[in-house]
Chimera marker file (.cmm) of the C-alpha trace (Angstrom):
<marker_set name="trace">
<marker id="1" x="-3.072" y="-15.763" z="1.249" r="1" g="1" b="0" radius="0.5"/>
<marker id="2" x="-3.596" y="-13.151" z="3.962" r="1" g="1" b="0" radius="0.5"/>
<marker id="3" x="-1.643" y="-9.959" z="4.583" r="1" g="1" b="0" radius="0.5"/>
<marker id="4" x="-1.990" y="-7.300" z="7.250" r="1" g="1" b="0" radius="0.5"/>
<marker id="5" x="-2.050" y="-3.645" z="6.229" r="1" g="1" b="0" radius="0.5"/>
<marker id="6" x="-1.070" y="-1.016" z="8.778" r="1" g="1" b="0" radius="0.5"/>
<marker id="7" x="-2.597" y="2.435" z="8.323" r="1" g="1" b="0" radius="0.5"/>
<marker id="8" x="-0.915" y="5.712" z="9.294" r="1" g="1" b="0" radius="0.5"/>
<marker id="9" x="-1.654" y="9.416" z="8.756" r="1" g="1" b="0" radius="0.5"/>
<marker id="10" x="-4.045" y="10.046" z="5.830" r="1" g="1" b="0" radius="0.5"/>
<marker id="11" x="-4.585" y="6.315" z="5.383" r="1" g="1" b="0" radius="0.5"/>
<marker id="12" x="-5.849" y="6.027" z="8.944" r="1" g="1" b="0" radius="0.5"/>
<marker id="13" x="-8.066" y="9.089" z="8.487" r="1" g="1" b="0" radius="0.5"/>
<marker id="14" x="-9.669" y="7.637" z="5.348" r="1" g="1" b="0" radius="0.5"/>
<marker id="15" x="-10.130" y="4.074" z="6.598" r="1" g="1" b="0" radius="0.5"/>
<marker id="16" x="-10.882" y="4.894" z="10.220" r="1" g="1" b="0" radius="0.5"/>
<marker id="17" x="-8.658" y="1.959" z="11.210" r="1" g="1" b="0" radius="0.5"/>
<marker id="18" x="-5.144" y="1.265" z="12.480" r="1" g="1" b="0" radius="0.5"/>
<marker id="19" x="-4.850" y="-2.049" z="10.621" r="1" g="1" b="0" radius="0.5"/>
<marker id="20" x="-6.790" y="-4.459" z="8.477" r="1" g="1" b="0" radius="0.5"/>
<marker id="21" x="-6.364" y="-7.945" z="7.039" r="1" g="1" b="0" radius="0.5"/>
<marker id="22" x="-6.864" y="-8.720" z="3.354" r="1" g="1" b="0" radius="0.5"/>
<marker id="23" x="-7.163" y="-12.066" z="1.635" r="1" g="1" b="0" radius="0.5"/>
<marker id="24" x="-5.387" y="-11.929" z="-1.716" r="1" g="1" b="0" radius="0.5"/>
<marker id="25" x="-5.537" y="-14.020" z="-4.846" r="1" g="1" b="0" radius="0.5"/>
<marker id="26" x="-2.718" y="-12.076" z="-6.547" r="1" g="1" b="0" radius="0.5"/>
<marker id="27" x="0.419" y="-12.101" z="-4.384" r="1" g="1" b="0" radius="0.5"/>
<marker id="28" x="1.839" y="-8.719" z="-5.399" r="1" g="1" b="0" radius="0.5"/>
<marker id="29" x="1.659" y="-5.204" z="-3.988" r="1" g="1" b="0" radius="0.5"/>
<marker id="30" x="-0.429" y="-4.305" z="-7.067" r="1" g="1" b="0" radius="0.5"/>
<marker id="31" x="-2.892" y="-7.047" z="-6.157" r="1" g="1" b="0" radius="0.5"/>
<marker id="32" x="-3.084" y="-5.703" z="-2.621" r="1" g="1" b="0" radius="0.5"/>
<marker id="33" x="-3.605" y="-2.104" z="-3.707" r="1" g="1" b="0" radius="0.5"/>
<marker id="34" x="-6.350" y="-3.191" z="-6.079" r="1" g="1" b="0" radius="0.5"/>
<marker id="35" x="-8.152" y="-4.834" z="-3.163" r="1" g="1" b="0" radius="0.5"/>
<marker id="36" x="-7.621" y="-1.774" z="-0.941" r="1" g="1" b="0" radius="0.5"/>
<marker id="37" x="-8.840" y="0.650" z="-3.641" r="1" g="1" b="0" radius="0.5"/>
<marker id="38" x="-12.008" y="-1.378" z="-4.172" r="1" g="1" b="0" radius="0.5"/>
<marker id="39" x="-12.822" y="-0.768" z="-0.505" r="1" g="1" b="0" radius="0.5"/>
<marker id="40" x="-11.352" y="2.739" z="-0.063" r="1" g="1" b="0" radius="0.5"/>
<marker id="41" x="-11.355" y="4.551" z="-3.406" r="1" g="1" b="0" radius="0.5"/>
<marker id="42" x="-9.960" y="7.859" z="-1.979" r="1" g="1" b="0" radius="0.5"/>
<marker id="43" x="-6.674" y="6.100" z="-1.179" r="1" g="1" b="0" radius="0.5"/>
<marker id="44" x="-6.048" y="5.669" z="-4.893" r="1" g="1" b="0" radius="0.5"/>
<marker id="45" x="-5.466" y="9.419" z="-5.303" r="1" g="1" b="0" radius="0.5"/>
<marker id="46" x="-2.800" y="9.323" z="-2.610" r="1" g="1" b="0" radius="0.5"/>
<marker id="47" x="-0.569" y="6.565" z="-3.929" r="1" g="1" b="0" radius="0.5"/>
<marker id="48" x="-1.499" y="5.479" z="-7.480" r="1" g="1" b="0" radius="0.5"/>
<marker id="49" x="-0.213" y="6.956" z="-10.747" r="1" g="1" b="0" radius="0.5"/>
<marker id="50" x="-2.673" y="6.160" z="-13.565" r="1" g="1" b="0" radius="0.5"/>
<marker id="51" x="-0.161" y="7.232" z="-16.205" r="1" g="1" b="0" radius="0.5"/>
<marker id="52" x="2.389" y="4.563" z="-15.286" r="1" g="1" b="0" radius="0.5"/>
<marker id="53" x="-0.212" y="2.102" z="-13.903" r="1" g="1" b="0" radius="0.5"/>
<marker id="54" x="1.811" y="1.666" z="-10.741" r="1" g="1" b="0" radius="0.5"/>
<marker id="55" x="2.445" y="3.235" z="-7.356" r="1" g="1" b="0" radius="0.5"/>
<marker id="56" x="3.718" y="6.791" z="-7.401" r="1" g="1" b="0" radius="0.5"/>
<marker id="57" x="7.500" y="6.970" z="-7.306" r="1" g="1" b="0" radius="0.5"/>
<marker id="58" x="7.512" y="9.048" z="-4.104" r="1" g="1" b="0" radius="0.5"/>
<marker id="59" x="5.559" y="6.441" z="-2.126" r="1" g="1" b="0" radius="0.5"/>
<marker id="60" x="7.500" y="4.109" z="0.138" r="1" g="1" b="0" radius="0.5"/>
<marker id="61" x="6.246" y="0.690" z="1.123" r="1" g="1" b="0" radius="0.5"/>
<marker id="62" x="7.242" y="-1.068" z="4.310" r="1" g="1" b="0" radius="0.5"/>
<marker id="63" x="7.001" y="-4.851" z="4.186" r="1" g="1" b="0" radius="0.5"/>
<marker id="64" x="7.831" y="-6.604" z="7.444" r="1" g="1" b="0" radius="0.5"/>
<marker id="65" x="9.824" y="-3.584" z="8.693" r="1" g="1" b="0" radius="0.5"/>
<marker id="66" x="11.886" y="-3.245" z="5.478" r="1" g="1" b="0" radius="0.5"/>
<marker id="67" x="11.442" y="-0.071" z="3.431" r="1" g="1" b="0" radius="0.5"/>
<marker id="68" x="10.927" y="-0.647" z="-0.287" r="1" g="1" b="0" radius="0.5"/>
<marker id="69" x="11.551" y="2.363" z="-2.552" r="1" g="1" b="0" radius="0.5"/>
<marker id="70" x="12.173" y="2.932" z="-6.224" r="1" g="1" b="0" radius="0.5"/>
<marker id="71" x="10.199" y="2.128" z="-9.337" r="1" g="1" b="0" radius="0.5"/>
<marker id="72" x="7.877" y="-0.820" z="-9.986" r="1" g="1" b="0" radius="0.5"/>
<marker id="73" x="7.110" y="-1.344" z="-6.307" r="1" g="1" b="0" radius="0.5"/>
<marker id="74" x="3.750" y="-2.719" z="-7.390" r="1" g="1" b="0" radius="0.5"/>
<marker id="75" x="5.429" y="-5.839" z="-8.748" r="1" g="1" b="0" radius="0.5"/>
<marker id="76" x="6.925" y="-6.708" z="-5.363" r="1" g="1" b="0" radius="0.5"/>
<marker id="77" x="5.849" y="-10.198" z="-4.293" r="1" g="1" b="0" radius="0.5"/>
<marker id="78" x="4.044" y="-10.757" z="-1.004" r="1" g="1" b="0" radius="0.5"/>
<marker id="79" x="3.818" y="-13.919" z="1.041" r="1" g="1" b="0" radius="0.5"/>
<marker id="80" x="1.235" y="-15.153" z="3.499" r="1" g="1" b="0" radius="0.5"/>
<marker id="81" x="1.451" y="-13.258" z="6.784" r="1" g="1" b="0" radius="0.5"/>
<marker id="82" x="3.301" y="-10.185" z="5.477" r="1" g="1" b="0" radius="0.5"/>
<marker id="83" x="2.708" y="-6.851" z="7.227" r="1" g="1" b="0" radius="0.5"/>
<marker id="84" x="2.500" y="-3.956" z="4.779" r="1" g="1" b="0" radius="0.5"/>
<marker id="85" x="2.365" y="-0.185" z="5.235" r="1" g="1" b="0" radius="0.5"/>
<marker id="86" x="2.361" y="2.634" z="2.685" r="1" g="1" b="0" radius="0.5"/>
<marker id="87" x="4.199" y="5.844" z="3.567" r="1" g="1" b="0" radius="0.5"/>
<marker id="88" x="3.549" y="9.209" z="2.011" r="1" g="1" b="0" radius="0.5"/>
<marker id="89" x="6.455" y="11.582" z="1.426" r="1" g="1" b="0" radius="0.5"/>
<marker id="90" x="7.450" y="13.531" z="4.495" r="1" g="1" b="0" radius="0.5"/>
<marker id="91" x="7.073" y="17.290" z="4.450" r="1" g="1" b="0" radius="0.5"/>
<marker id="92" x="9.192" y="19.512" z="6.615" r="1" g="1" b="0" radius="0.5"/>
<marker id="93" x="8.762" y="22.976" z="7.862" r="1" g="1" b="0" radius="0.5"/>
<link id1="1" id2="2" r="1" g="1" b="0" radius="0.2"/>
<link id1="2" id2="3" r="1" g="1" b="0" radius="0.2"/>
<link id1="3" id2="4" r="1" g="1" b="0" radius="0.2"/>
<link id1="4" id2="5" r="1" g="1" b="0" radius="0.2"/>
<link id1="5" id2="6" r="1" g="1" b="0" radius="0.2"/>
<link id1="6" id2="7" r="1" g="1" b="0" radius="0.2"/>
<link id1="7" id2="8" r="1" g="1" b="0" radius="0.2"/>
<link id1="8" id2="9" r="1" g="1" b="0" radius="0.2"/>
<link id1="9" id2="10" r="1" g="1" b="0" radius="0.2"/>
<link id1="10" id2="11" r="1" g="1" b="0" radius="0.2"/>
<link id1="11" id2="12" r="1" g="1" b="0" radius="0.2"/>
<link id1="12" id2="13" r="1" g="1" b="0" radius="0.2"/>
<link id1="13" id2="14" r="1" g="1" b="0" radius="0.2"/>
<link id1="14" id2="15" r="1" g="1" b="0" radius="0.2"/>
<link id1="15" id2="16" r="1" g="1" b="0" radius="0.2"/>
<link id1="16" id2="17" r="1" g="1" b="0" radius="0.2"/>
<link id1="17" id2="18" r="1" g="1" b="0" radius="0.2"/>
<link id1="18" id2="19" r="1" g="1" b="0" radius="0.2"/>
<link id1="19" id2="20" r="1" g="1" b="0" radius="0.2"/>
<link id1="20" id2="21" r="1" g="1" b="0" radius="0.2"/>
<link id1="21" id2="22" r="1" g="1" b="0" radius="0.2"/>
<link id1="22" id2="23" r="1" g="1" b="0" radius="0.2"/>
<link id1="23" id2="24" r="1" g="1" b="0" radius="0.2"/>
<link id1="24" id2="25" r="1" g="1" b="0" radius="0.2"/>
<link id1="25" id2="26" r="1" g="1" b="0" radius="0.2"/>
<link id1="26" id2="27" r="1" g="1" b="0" radius="0.2"/>
<link id1="27" id2="28" r="1" g="1" b="0" radius="0.2"/>
<link id1="28" id2="29" r="1" g="1" b="0" radius="0.2"/>
<link id1="29" id2="30" r="1" g="1" b="0" radius="0.2"/>
<link id1="30" id2="31" r="1" g="1" b="0" radius="0.2"/>
<link id1="31" id2="32" r="1" g="1" b="0" radius="0.2"/>
<link id1="32" id2="33" r="1" g="1" b="0" radius="0.2"/>
<link id1="33" id2="34" r="1" g="1" b="0" radius="0.2"/>
<link id1="34" id2="35" r="1" g="1" b="0" radius="0.2"/>
<link id1="35" id2="36" r="1" g="1" b="0" radius="0.2"/>
<link id1="36" id2="37" r="1" g="1" b="0" radius="0.2"/>
<link id1="37" id2="38" r="1" g="1" b="0" radius="0.2"/>
<link id1="38" id2="39" r="1" g="1" b="0" radius="0.2"/>
<link id1="39" id2="40" r="1" g="1" b="0" radius="0.2"/>
<link id1="40" id2="41" r="1" g="1" b="0" radius="0.2"/>
<link id1="41" id2="42" r="1" g="1" b="0" radius="0.2"/>
<link id1="42" id2="43" r="1" g="1" b="0" radius="0.2"/>
<link id1="43" id2="44" r="1" g="1" b="0" radius="0.2"/>
<link id1="44" id2="45" r="1" g="1" b="0" radius="0.2"/>
<link id1="45" id2="46" r="1" g="1" b="0" radius="0.2"/>
<link id1="46" id2="47" r="1" g="1" b="0" radius="0.2"/>
<link id1="47" id2="48" r="1" g="1" b="0" radius="0.2"/>
<link id1="48" id2="49" r="1" g="1" b="0" radius="0.2"/>
<link id1="49" id2="50" r="1" g="1" b="0" radius="0.2"/>
<link id1="50" id2="51" r="1" g="1" b="0" radius="0.2"/>
<link id1="51" id2="52" r="1" g="1" b="0" radius="0.2"/>
<link id1="52" id2="53" r="1" g="1" b="0" radius="0.2"/>
<link id1="53" id2="54" r="1" g="1" b="0" radius="0.2"/>
<link id1="54" id2="55" r="1" g="1" b="0" radius="0.2"/>
<link id1="55" id2="56" r="1" g="1" b="0" radius="0.2"/>
<link id1="56" id2="57" r="1" g="1" b="0" radius="0.2"/>
<link id1="57" id2="58" r="1" g="1" b="0" radius="0.2"/>
<link id1="58" id2="59" r="1" g="1" b="0" radius="0.2"/>
<link id1="59" id2="60" r="1" g="1" b="0" radius="0.2"/>
<link id1="60" id2="61" r="1" g="1" b="0" radius="0.2"/>
<link id1="61" id2="62" r="1" g="1" b="0" radius="0.2"/>
<link id1="62" id2="63" r="1" g="1" b="0" radius="0.2"/>
<link id1="63" id2="64" r="1" g="1" b="0" radius="0.2"/>
<link id1="64" id2="65" r="1" g="1" b="0" radius="0.2"/>
<link id1="65" id2="66" r="1" g="1" b="0" radius="0.2"/>
<link id1="66" id2="67" r="1" g="1" b="0" radius="0.2"/>
<link id1="67" id2="68" r="1" g="1" b="0" radius="0.2"/>
<link id1="68" id2="69" r="1" g="1" b="0" radius="0.2"/>
<link id1="69" id2="70" r="1" g="1" b="0" radius="0.2"/>
<link id1="70" id2="71" r="1" g="1" b="0" radius="0.2"/>
<link id1="71" id2="72" r="1" g="1" b="0" radius="0.2"/>
<link id1="72" id2="73" r="1" g="1" b="0" radius="0.2"/>
<link id1="73" id2="74" r="1" g="1" b="0" radius="0.2"/>
<link id1="74" id2="75" r="1" g="1" b="0" radius="0.2"/>
<link id1="75" id2="76" r="1" g="1" b="0" radius="0.2"/>
<link id1="76" id2="77" r="1" g="1" b="0" radius="0.2"/>
<link id1="77" id2="78" r="1" g="1" b="0" radius="0.2"/>
<link id1="78" id2="79" r="1" g="1" b="0" radius="0.2"/>
<link id1="79" id2="80" r="1" g="1" b="0" radius="0.2"/>
<link id1="80" id2="81" r="1" g="1" b="0" radius="0.2"/>
<link id1="81" id2="82" r="1" g="1" b="0" radius="0.2"/>
<link id1="82" id2="83" r="1" g="1" b="0" radius="0.2"/>
<link id1="83" id2="84" r="1" g="1" b="0" radius="0.2"/>
<link id1="84" id2="85" r="1" g="1" b="0" radius="0.2"/>
<link id1="85" id2="86" r="1" g="1" b="0" radius="0.2"/>
<link id1="86" id2="87" r="1" g="1" b="0" radius="0.2"/>
<link id1="87" id2="88" r="1" g="1" b="0" radius="0.2"/>
<link id1="88" id2="89" r="1" g="1" b="0" radius="0.2"/>
<link id1="89" id2="90" r="1" g="1" b="0" radius="0.2"/>
<link id1="90" id2="91" r="1" g="1" b="0" radius="0.2"/>
<link id1="91" id2="92" r="1" g="1" b="0" radius="0.2"/>
<link id1="92" id2="93" r="1" g="1" b="0" radius="0.2"/>
</marker_set>
């Protein structure tokens, strides 16, 4: 199964890319993040909460243009061809 990950803001700075394709064996967001973290360890600090073993609550995920929020986002199922983006909280000023 292949998914496309779109990178914005800090994600783009860390990876040096706009997008990237990943082949997954585990079809969940957790499976995808595990694959991403193995390639780009600094991203883990941005979106992963070791205490709850899941994505931080303030992180939004966009899957095929639909925003996914709330708890347990890591358990969200992915299908072949999905486009996924992770969004950090917005700061105003």
